[in-house]
N, C-alpha and C positions, 0 to 999 in steps of 0.2 A: 503494500499500500505506499502511496505518497500524498505528500501534502504540499500546497504551493507555498513557498518562503522567497519571493523575490528578493535578491540581494544576500542570500544566504551562500555561504563559500563552496557549498556542495551543491549548489542548485544549477543546473545547466541552464540552456537559454531559454528553455519553458518556465523555470523558476520552481520546478519541481523538486523536493528531497524526500527521501525515504524516511516515512514515519518512525521507524524504530530510531534511526538517528535524530530526529528532534527530541523523541522522549528521553534520551539518554543524555544528550545535552543540557536537556534542563535538570537532570538528575545531578550531573556535575558541576553545572553552573558555567559552560563555557562550549563553544564550538569545538568538535573533534578536531585534531590537528592529522597532518600526513602520518600515514603508519597506523592510525586507530581506526577500530572497526567495533563494529556490534555483535556480539553472539547471542543465539537464544539458546538458553538452557536446554530447553524442553525439545529443542529442535524444530518446533511449529513456528514458522516464520511469521503468522499473522498474531501470534501472542506477544503483544507489546506491553504487557504488564512489567511494572518496574523490575518486580522480582524474577522475572524471565530474562532480563538484560543483563549482559556482563559488557565491560568494557574491555577490548582486547587490544594490545599492541604488538607490532611486528617485533621480534628480539633483535638485538644488535648482531649484525653478522659475524661468523666465524671468523678466528684469525685476529682479533682485537686485544689490546693490551687491557689486563684487568682494572686498571686504572681509569681507561676510557670507558670500561663497562659500568664502572661503578659512578663516574660522572654522568653517564646516560642515564643510570637508572635514578638517579636524583633528580635530573632534570624532567622524568616523567613524574616522579613523586610530586614535585613541586606544583605542576600543573593541576 
């Protein structure tokens, strides 16, 4: 399901954004950033209850220094 949100960073030319994204952004109090996505715990994509949504982020690529990975993790937590 999509909702119209002109000016939203993830809106295409038509101004539509996936509704689970909008719900999750309301929960975290900000727009999602690049690399973040919404996972449906139950696997049911039209179940957009907050309890069913998890914010996921792509992990740091392999082959990074531990200090860089820690810095990246702190940046994600600070969001």
